[in-house]
C-alpha positions in Angstrom: 42.7 -48.6 149.1 44.6 -50.8 151.4 47.5 -52.9 150.0 47.3 -56.6 150.5 49.2 -58.0 153.5 52.2 -60.0 152.5 50.8 -62.9 154.5 47.3 -62.7 152.8 46.1 -65.0 150.1 47.2 -62.6 147.4 49.9 -63.8 145.1 50.6 -67.1 146.9 51.8 -69.9 144.7 49.6 -73.0 145.4 51.1 -76.3 146.4 54.6 -75.2 147.1 56.1 -77.2 150.0 59.5 -75.7 150.9 60.9 -73.8 153.9 59.6 -70.2 154.2 62.6 -68.5 152.6 62.5 -70.8 149.5 58.7 -70.4 149.3 59.0 -66.6 149.6 61.6 -66.6 146.8 59.5 -68.8 144.6 56.4 -66.6 145.2 58.4 -63.4 144.4 60.0 -64.9 141.3 56.6 -66.1 140.0 55.0 -62.7 140.6 57.8 -60.9 138.8 57.6 -63.3 135.9 53.9 -62.9 135.7 54.1 -59.1 135.7 57.0 -59.0 133.2 55.9 -61.7 130.8 52.1 -62.0 131.2 49.4 -59.7 130.1 50.6 -56.4 128.8 48.5 -54.5 131.3 50.6 -56.2 134.1 53.8 -54.9 132.6 52.6 -51.4 133.4 52.2 -52.5 137.1 55.8 -53.8 137.1 57.1 -50.7 135.5 55.3 -48.5 137.9 56.7 -50.6 140.8 60.2 -50.1 139.5 59.6 -46.3 139.1 58.2 -46.0 142.7 60.7 -48.1 144.6 63.5 -45.6 144.5 61.3 -43.1 146.3 62.0 -45.0 149.5 58.3 -45.4 150.5 57.4 -48.2 152.9 56.4 -51.6 151.4 52.7 -50.9 152.2 52.8 -47.3 150.7 54.5 -48.6 147.6 51.9 -51.2 147.1 49.1 -48.8 147.8 50.5 -46.4 145.2 51.1 -49.0 142.5 47.9 -51.0 143.0 45.6 -48.0 143.3 42.6 -48.7 141.0 43.8 -52.3 140.2 41.2 -55.0 140.5 43.1 -57.3 142.9 40.8 -60.2 142.6 41.2 -60.2 138.8 45.0 -59.8 139.1 45.1 -62.8 141.5 43.0 -64.9 139.1 45.3 -63.9 136.3 48.3 -64.8 138.4 46.9 -68.2 139.3 46.0 -68.9 135.7 49.5 -67.9 134.5 51.2 -70.1 137.1 49.0 -73.0 136.2 49.9 -72.6 132.5 53.6 -72.7 133.4 53.2 -76.1 135.1 51.9 -77.8 131.9 
């Protein structure tokens, strides 16, 4: 499995108009919030990420390890739905 490229469509917050550093921060915050406070299965992904990070793997290797077997399209749909629910 190949991890999504950081610049790909995965995990992008729609309709955010800010400079790139603010946009990146907003996207990262939203993803962490989704993984920590959304569906319980996503908490497992976050915990695994926190467990793998100290291993010192590259960003790509870390994502490949953590997201192995995860339906990325479903995860993205869930993320977009979660973000939409926060805006209401």
